[in-house]
N, C-alpha and C positions, 0 to 999 in steps of 0.2 A: 557862310559864317567866318568871320575874320579871327585869325589867330595872331597873338602878340608874343614876340620873343624879345625878352629884356636882356640886354647887355651893356656894360660900360664901354665895350669897344666893338662897334660895328663898322667894318671896313668898307666904306662906301666910295664911290667915284668923287665925292665932295670932301673926303677926308675921313677921320675915324670919329664916329658919333657914339655919345652916351645917351642911349634911349631904347626905342622899340623897332624891331622890324616887323612890319604888318603884312600878313600873307592871308589872301583869300583865294581859296581853291588852289590853282596852279601859279598864280602871280603875286608878286610883290605890289602891294597897293599903296604903301606908304612907308617912309621911315621917319619917325616922330621923335623929338627931344624927350629927355626924362622929365621935363616940366609938366608934361601932360600926366593927367590923373588917371592911370589904368589900373583897374582892379584886378582882372582876371588876365593872368599871362604866364608864359612858360619863362621861369627865372635862370638865365644864364649869366647873371651879373659878374661872376668870377670867371667867366669864360670869354672867348673871342668869337664872334661871328663873322665868317668870311665869305667870299664868293666860292662857289664849287669849282674844283680842280678840273680843267680841261686838258685831257692828255691827248696829243695828236700824234704821238708815236708810242705804240704799245702793241706788243706781239702776243701777249697773254699774261696770265698770273695765277697763282694758287693751283697750278696743275692744268689749268684750261688754256688752250693753245688755238691761235688763229693761223698756224703755220703748217698747211699740208695736212699732216697725219693729226688725228685727234683720238682721245680716248673714250669719249662718250659714245653712245649708240648712233647718233647722228649729229650733223653739224648744228642744227637748230638748238639741240640740248646742249652742245658745247659752248655756243654763243650765249645763251642765257645764263648758264653758269658762270660764264666769264664776266658778263655785265653785272651780275650780283656781287661777285668778289671784287669787282672794281669799286662798286660802292662802299665797300668796307675799307677802302683806301683813300677815301675822301673824292673820288672821281665821279663827277656828275655828268660829264660828256666825254665822248671819246671819238677818235678816228681809229678803229681798229687797223693795225698794221698787218694786213693779211695776205696769204698767198691767193692766187686768182681763183682756184677752185672753192674758195670761201665766199667769193662775191655774191653769187645769187642768194645764198642762205642769209648773209648779212643784209642784203636789201630786203628780204622776206621779213626778217625780224624788225628792221627799221619801219617797214610799212605796216606792220602788225601793231606798232605803238607800244611795245614793252615799256613798262614803268616801274619795275621792281629793283632797278640798279641804274647803272650809268646809262645814258641816253646816246645812241649812236648818231653822230652828226654826219658821218659820211665814211668813206673808205680811203685808207692811206696805203698805197703800194710802193714798197721800197725795193725798187728793181722792177723786172729782172735785168735790167741793162746796168750791171755794176762791174767794176774793174779794180777792185782792190779788196783784199780780205783781211786787212789787219796788220798792225805794227810787226806782230811776230810771226805772220803767216807768209805764203808765196804771194808776191805781188809783182807786176799787176797780173791779171787773169790772162791765160794763154790757151786757146785763142780767145778774142774778144766775144761776148754774147753776140749771137746774130741779130741784126737790126731787122725786125719782122713787123711791118705796119699791120699785117692781118692780126697778129697777137694784140697789138695796141687796140685795134678796132674790137677785138673779142672782149678785151679788158672793160672797155668802155660799155659794150652791150651787156655783159653779165653784171656790171655794176648798177645798171639801170638808173643812170643819172646821178649817182651817190659817189662817184669817185672824185675826191677832192684834192689828192695831191700824189704825184708819182716822183720818186727819187731816181736820178740816173747819172751816170759818169760822163762828164762833159767831152772827154777826149775820145770816146768810142766812134770810129769812123762812121758816118752816116746818121749819127743820133739826132742830128737836126731835124730829120724827117719825123721822128717819133716825138720830139720836143714840140714841133709845130703842129702836129696832130693833136696833142693833148691841149695845148694852148687854144686851138680853135674851139675845144669843147669846153672851155673854161676852168680847166684843171690846172691848180697850181704846180709848178716845176721846181724841184729841189735838185741840188747837186749833192750826190751821195756816193760814198764807197769808191772814191776817185784817185788817180795817180796824176790827175792833171796839174800843172804847175800855175803860177800866178796869172800868166797871159792867157792861158786857156780858159781859166775860171772867169776872168774878166770879160772874155768875149762871150762866154756863156750867160753871164749876167746881163750883158748888153742885149742878148737875144731872148731874155725872158725868165731866167733862173731868178727866183725871189726867196727861196729858202735854203738854208745850209743844214743838211741832215746831220744830226749830232756833232755840232761844231767841235772841232779838235779830233775827233775819233774818226779812223779810217779815211784820212785825207792827207795830202801833203802838208807838212808843217812849214813854220817860218824858218827861213834860212837867210843868212846875210847876202847871199847872191841870188836867192829867188824867194820872193815873200810868200810863195806857195798858195795853195788853196785857201788855208786857214787865214793868211793875211789878207787875201782879197775878200773873203766873206766878213771878216771880222771889221774891215774898214770901210766898207761900201754900205751907205745908208740905205741902198735899195734892197738889202738882204736881211730877212729875219733869221736869227740864229737859234735854231734848237740846241738845248744844252742840258745834258745829264748831270745832275747837281748832287750826286751821292757822294762826291769827294773820292770815288774809286776810279771811275772812268776818266775823270779830269781831276787833277789833284787840286786842293783848295786854293793853293797859291795861284794857280792859273785861273780858276773860277773867278777869284777877285780880280784878276788882270782883265778877263773877258767883260765882267760887269763894268770896270772902270772904263774900258776903251769902247765897247759896243753900246752900253748904257742900258738902263732899265726898260727903255721904249722899244727895244729891237730883240730882246731875249725871250725865247718861248722855253719854259721848263718842261721837259719830258722825262719819261721813266726809261723807254726802250726795254721795258720788262717783257719776259717770255713766260712760258709755262713754268719755268724753273723758279720764278719768283715765289718766295713762301716755302720752299722746300728746305728741310733741315740739312746743315753742313754735311758733306760726305761725298762718296763717289757713286755715280749712277751709270749704268750702261744697259741701253737697248736701243732699237732702231728708231723708236718713237723719239728718243731724246737726242739722236743724232750721234749715236756712239757713246764713247766714254766722256762723261761730264763730271767735273769737279765743283762743287759748291764749297767755297772757303768759309772759314769762321769769320772773316771780315766781310763777307757778302759777295766776293768775286764769284763769277760764273765762267769757268775755263774749259776749254776742249782739251784733247789729249796732247796738243801741241802748246798749250799754255795761252792760246789766244782768248781773249774775251768773247763770250756768247751771249750777248744781251746783259741786262741788268737784273738784279734781284731786289732792288729797292724801289719803292713807289715815289711818285713825285712829293708826296707829303714828307718823306723821310729827306728829301733834297731840300725842301723848305726849312725843316728843322736844322739842317747842316749850315745853310746860309745864314740863318738868324743867329743861331747859337755859336757856331765857330767863326763866322766870318763878320758878325755884327753888321749885316745888311738888314735895313729896316724892313719889318714885316709887311709894310705897305707896299714897298717895292717887290717883295718877294710875291705877295699875292698878285700884284699886277702882272709879273712875268708867268705866274701859273694859271692865270684865269682871264684877264682883260687882254692880253697880247695874243694868245691863240684865237680867241673870239674874233679879235680885229684882223688878224692876218687871214683868217679863213672865211670871213664875211658873215659872223653870227653876232655882231656886236648889238644888233637891235634887240635881241632876246636874251643874250648870254654874257658871261664874262664879268659881270659886276653887280652889286647890289644897288638897284635903282627901281624907281617906280615903274610899273608895266613890264618889267622884265620877269622871266621866269623865276620861280621861288626855288633856285638852285643854291644852296649854301651849305656850309659846314660849321661845326663847333669844334674849336680847339682850346686846349688848356693852356696855361702859362708856359709849358714845356713844348709847346707845339705838337702836342699829341691829340690824335683825332678822337673825338668823343661821339659825334653823330654826324650823318650825311643826310641831306634832304635834296630830292630831285622833284621839281614841280610840285613843291609843298609836301611831298610824301616822304616820310622817314624811311630811308632804305638801309640804314646801318645805326646801330646803338651800341656802344661799348659794353653797356650793362646787360644786353641780351646776348647769352652766350650762343653763338652759332658758328659752326665750322664751314667756312667758305671754300675749303680746299676740295678739289675735284675727287669725289669717291672713286671715279673711274681710273684716275692717275693713281690712287692709292693702291688699287687692284693690280695695275701694272708693276708697280714697285714692289709690292708683296710677292708677285708671282716671280719677279727676278731674284728676289732673295730666296725663295724656296728652290728655284732651279740651281742656284749657287750651292 
């Protein structure tokens, strides 16, 4: 049975259409103009219909974590709660950015075909070969993380073919062995958490790096005597740039500069969210969270040394920031949040845009770029009018236990 979704602003590959998005089962079967006489339809005339968000760098959200420790009784429960919570943020597809011990469970959930939240497209491993811990931290890492090809082989085996991207610091001695191994398996190579300068980064790009992990953050910046990793990645057209657009990790003036220089065709909006996303402002401390953590009123997540510890804002928040505060067209923003990640990671035939024959992954936004509904393969997985708490009850138990012990 076909379903018709009416909107004056349907953001398609061919522009913004005033008409109907037509869905049958899990696919888009047509996008037709308002000239058609449709009687039975879902009326979103005063809202916008956009492709679902594809978040390719996300460690967790709403108390659910893909980083080693987890609060639920088992990893599969943690993953399912995580995917449902992502749906409440407009994310229809994700590359969970996980620690290696999560890989088998992520592969299990992927193969089980879970469809009540964001869909797992593959797995992203940020590291473990990293060499910089942030602008306010100790850098570089000493000693370097050991280059262990057996660990790389284990990662690939545990992921069962779903490992899509691995981030690494280009200056680590011997890292070329790791890079070349993953390249031979069809894995995208990203430069991440690096103290490498411009020349080191350019050599890495020449040898297969195609993504810059959260551009600007945790990499050498632009200097007038060395253009740095940032300069190399921002100006090289072979490199896709992940970008956290919350206005916190990268200030708005810099976001606009990156947009002007890198261009809408090579930026991939990401969240870099962790389990701390969705937590109320305050101080938290336990081993699960990694020690003392401060969630500020502005949304910063900081460790006890004042370093950033991931983001607390989803991609849709960054979309709103770019549109409302930087006046970047919503069509460009949508491309950076959906089309570009799908193209970068090889999913453009089924994901990333509203087009006939593609999966019916779409979101409904109001004029303030606030999320109203999320659809994954035609299934509504989030509705703002249905009151549901997506925050992990297991994390709540840990937080409450911590308060009682104090």
